[in-house]
N, C-alpha and C positions, 0 to 999 in steps of 0.2 A: 695407255691403250697402244701407244706404237713401240712395236717391238724391234731390236736392235738389226739392223738389216749386216747380211753377210755375205762376201762374196760367191756368186754364182760362177763364174767364166769357168770353172776348172771343173766342178760339178756337173754341168750341164752340159758338157762335153762327154760325160757318161750315163746320162740319161735314158737318152735312146737307145743306147747298148744295153742298159740296164733294162729295159722294156722286154716281155716277152712270157714270162711267168706270172700266175696268179694264181686263183682258187681252182682247185682242182676239181671238188666237188660240185654237183649238179642238183637241180631242186628234185629230179626223179630218185637220187639217193637220201632225200632225207633234205634236214634246214642246210643251206649253203653258210657255209662258218665264214663271216667276213670280218675284219679288223677295222676298228676305227681310230685313228690317230689327232690323239687332241693335244690342245695345251693346256688343259684346265687344271685351275689348283685344286687343293684335297677337296675344298668344299664341292667345288663345281664337278670334279670328279665322280665323287659319291652321288648330286643330284643327277647327273648324265646316266650313270649306271642303271640307277632306278629307272629313270626312261627307257632304256635298252631293254632292262626286265620285262617291262610292261609290252614291249615291241617284242619281242621274241614270245613273250606268251600267246601272244595276240595271233599268228599265225603260222605256219611251216611251212616259208619259202624260204627264210633266212634265220640265223642267227647271231649277232652283232655282238661281238667285246670289243672294248675297250683299251687303247694302246695310250698311256697318259706318258708324252715328253715332258721336262719343265721349259716353260718358255725361251729362255735362254740359249736352250740346244736344240730346239725343237727343228730348225731347219736345217741345220747340219746333220740331225740322225736321220730325217726323213732324205736328204740328198743320199745318204751313204747307204740308206736301206735301198733305194730305188737305182744305184749305181751297182749294189751287190744283189741284184734281181731277187728283192724282197720288199717290194713296194706293200704298203699296206695298203688295204682295199677302198675303203674311202679315208679321206683325210680333209684336216683345213686346211684352205687357203687365206691368208689375209689380203687385199685386194691389190698390193703391187707383185704379189706371187704369180698371180694366175697368166696372166700373157707368155711367161717365160717357161713354165714348165705344159702349156697349151702348146708354143712352137714346139718344143722337142718330144710332144708325141707321149707326153707322159699321161694325159688326161683322156676321157672317153667324151667324144661330142655329145653331148646329151642333146641337141635341136632333134624336136621331133620324136624324142623319147621318152619326157615328164610332161607333155603337154594334157595328158589324160587325168593327171593324179595332180598337178599342181597349176594354179591358175596364173601365169606368167602375166596376163596383164593387171594382176591385181598387185604386182611390185612396184614398190616404189622405184621410178625409172634410175635413183642416183646409185642404188641397189644395183639393182638387175645388170646395169651399164659394168658392174666394176666385175660380175662374171661372165661377161661377154667380150669376146675377142674377134676382131675382124666376122661381125656379124654370126657368131658360132657359139653357141652357149655351152660354156665346159663347167659351171657349178651353181648351185642353190644356196644365196645368201640366207642366212639364218639370223642375220642380224644387221642392223640399219642404222646405227648413233650418231642421230644429228650431234653437233655440238653447239652449245648454248651457252649463254652470259648467268653465271651464278653471282649474285649478290647480297650483298649485308643489308638488309632492310633497316635493321635499327640505325647504320650508318648515313642512309640516307634520311631517315627522319631527323636525326641528330645535324646534318648539316641542311635541313630546308628543302631538301629535293624532291620533287616527284621524284618515285618509282617508274623506271623506263616500261613503256608499253608497245614497245616493239618497234615504235615508228621513230627511226631515229638513225643517224649517218656517223661515221667515225671520227666526226668533227666534234659531234655533241658528244660521243663516247669520252673524246679526250676532255671536252672541256670538265664532263661530269668528273672524270677522275680526278683531274686537277681539283674541284671542289671540297673532293673525299680528300685530297692529299694535306697532313697536318705534321707536327712534330711527330716523327717516329712511326708514321703512317701512311699508307699509299693507298692512291685509288685502284690502281691496278697492276696486275704482274703477270710475267710470262717467262718462262723459260723455251718457247717453242710451239706451244699449245694456245692457239690455232697454228696451224701452218701458216708460214706469212704469205703461201698461194693463194690465201683466202682473199687478201687485201687486192691482191691484183687480180682475181674474178670480179670484184666488186666494182673494180673500172674496167672491165671490159677484155681484161689481159688474161692470159696462162703462161705458163712454165712449157707445156707441150698443149697445141692445139690438137680439135679431134680428129684431125687428118695424121696427126701424127710427127705435125712439123715443129723443131724447137720455136717458140716465140718469145723465150723469156727475155730477148731483147725489146722488145716491140713497147713503142711509147705508153700504150694503155699498161702493160704490165710493170715497165719500171717507175709509171705514177702511184700502181698501189705499192709498190716496194719501197718510192718514197716515203709513202704516207706510213707506211708500217713503222718504216724507221724512224721516224720524227715521234711517233707515240712512244716507242719501246725507249729512246733515248731521251724523253723528256723527264729529268728528276723531279717537276712539279706534278706529275702525275702519274710515273710509274717507278716503282722500285727498282733499284738498281738490278743489273743483272747479276754481280757477282752476289749479291746481297740475296736474291731468289733462288739462286743455285745453291747455297749453301742453307738457306732456310727450308726450302721447298712450298712451292708455291701455293698448292692444296692446305698445308700446316698452317702458313701464313693465312690463309684465308680463314682457317676454322679459328685460330685464335684471334681473330679480329685484326690484324696487322695488316692485311688488305682487304679492301672493300668489294673489288670485282675481279672474278677470273673467267677463264672459260675451260670450258670441261664437256665431256661426253655425257648424255641428257640421262644416259641410265648412271651416272657415276654416284657414290655412296654418299653424296655430299651432308644431305640432310641428317644423316643418322649422325656421323660424324659431329657435326657442329652440336645436333642437340646432347651428346655424351661428352660435348668439350665442358672444360672450367666454366667459361662464361658463354652459356649458349644465345644465340641469336635467332632472329628470325629469317630465315633463307627465302629469298625470290630469284626468280628464271625469268630472262628475258631473250628474246630471237636476237641474234648477232646482228650488230648495224649494218647499216648499207654501205655500199661504197658510190659513188656518181652515176655509175650506171645500173647497178644491178643489187638487192640483198639476197646474199647467196652465204651458204655456211658447208662447213668441212662434213661430209658423212663416212664415219669409219665400218668398213662393209668388212665382213669374213666370209664367208662360204665352203659348204663341204663338195667333194669334187670325188668323183669315180675314177679310180686308176684305170687305164686301160689293159693294165694286165689282167683284168677278172673277166675270167672265161664266161661265166654264166651273168650274160649283162642283164637280163630280165630279173633277177634273184638281184643284184646291182642296183638297178634302177629302183626297184621297190622299195628295196630299204633306205636307199637316199631319200625318197619322195618322202616315207614315211616317217623317218628321221627328222628330216625338215619343218613336218607339220608338227610334231611334238616340239620341236625345238622353238617353234612361234610361242607354245603356252609356257616356255621357260624362260628364255633372254629377251631382254625387252632394249629397247624399241623394237618388235618385228617389224621386219623391213618391208611390209604388206600394207597397203592402205585400209586395207578391212582391219586392220589387228593394232595400227600403231599408235592408237588411241586406248588401248587397253593397258597401257602401263601403270595406270594406279591399282589396278586389279590386282597384280603381281607385284608392286611396290606400291601400299597405300603412302608412303608418305613422299610422292609425286602426283600423288591426288591435285594440288594446288597447280600444277604447274601442265596438266595435260594439252590446253589448248595452245600452249608456248612447245611443246614437245610435237604436236601436229602440225604445226605450221612449220617447225623448222625442217623436221622431214620432210615438206614439201617443198623446199628449197635447197634440200642436201644433195652435195654430187662430193664425187672423189675424184682424185686425178685420173687424165687420160694415160694410162700406163703402157711402158713398152716393155717388148722382153729385155731390154739392157734395165729395168727400173730400177734393180738395185745396185748398180754402181751409178747409174745418174743420182738416184737420192742420194748416195753417201756424197757425190762431187758438188751437187747444190747443198748440202748442208756444211760441208768443209768450205767452199771457196766462197758459198754467199749467204746463207741462211744464218750460219753462226756467226761470223764477220756482222753480220745486221744486226742481230741479236744483241751480241757485246758491245757493237761500237767501236771494230777493231780493237777489245781489249781496251776502251777508254781513250785509244790514241784516234777514233774518227775511222770513216772508211772511205771518206775524199767521195767520189761522185758518184751516185749509185746506178745510174747510168753506166759509166764505163764497168763496174765491178760487174753489172748484169752482162753486159756483151762480152767480158771476157769469159763468165761462165758457158754463157751460149756458145760460145765459140767450141769450148770443151767437151760441151754436150755434144754438139754436132760432132766432132771428131769421134764421142765412142760410138755415135750411131752409125759412122761412114766405114770404120774399121772391119 
């Protein structure tokens, strides 16, 4: 789910200079050709091409063509194209990139342009917020994937445990993981999913608050991080980090070594387990609550419209039509009216519609800043990585002190 972040500082210095060219055609000359840049894999790109063909055949205002860039190269290629005045007309952005591209004038302000075609009130707040910067809408989310707990229901039966009903907290989760841990098998494993910020949210804390202030070192955030570290570093509950890294968390779940993992609600877990050598019944539960709130992470991506597109009306028509079409394709859709359709698109998720719906309602993303790329790398290197590995087995000392040091470095990035 998470793509590797790349440095933006030098590239963003060129983005504003790179703006100024775009689609030359107008609707009066015939359909405007618009390029859509995506990171779709081979199967997804074929499916999306079929969607674009249907959209192109249904009207004569625009003609959409897909440009696929492999995920690992996507943002480097995108930044190079923008700096070279060759921006794609529409392109995908995951949530952490929206503020930086918006700040540098790369994106079209969609406020007041899309409301007649898209019901913004139908969007789940956790998704639409990720496409909004300082009250201005810059993209239309096409997926809002809440993180959930996948569990091995057979292991629960074997241990004599009731399956989780969603009414649990992280303390109960840890005790459950301990009860599911025995010789060579563990109750839980993680290598960074979910983000540790989720534990802070449950305690009423955050890394960056809604006003854009760094609050990583607040007491509530520290309490959440201490809880997360205690769970992750508990060998009686959680697979050791080095082993989880080498085995792969999902693989360890599919082969029965790990009983509980966290992943996206649309992840293809059920199919992989069904095709495993020793299949078992998969269950899904809402993320445990903290002492203040029950909240989960929402992975969101949006389609945005380049500010270089000269025929804005055609671009907006293409964007809104494509967004509606993608609601029928990508699950879960980030809108209230469609989130429960997950079983229609993937029948293997039918057992979990209620959990997915509930999770979508309590899901949120980060309060992203224009410097989010650099901040995210800093937090990973200085805080989350050490907490996950327990300082490579040497311990991390005082979590509050570690958070304070990281927060100071984050503030230095913001202030320079």
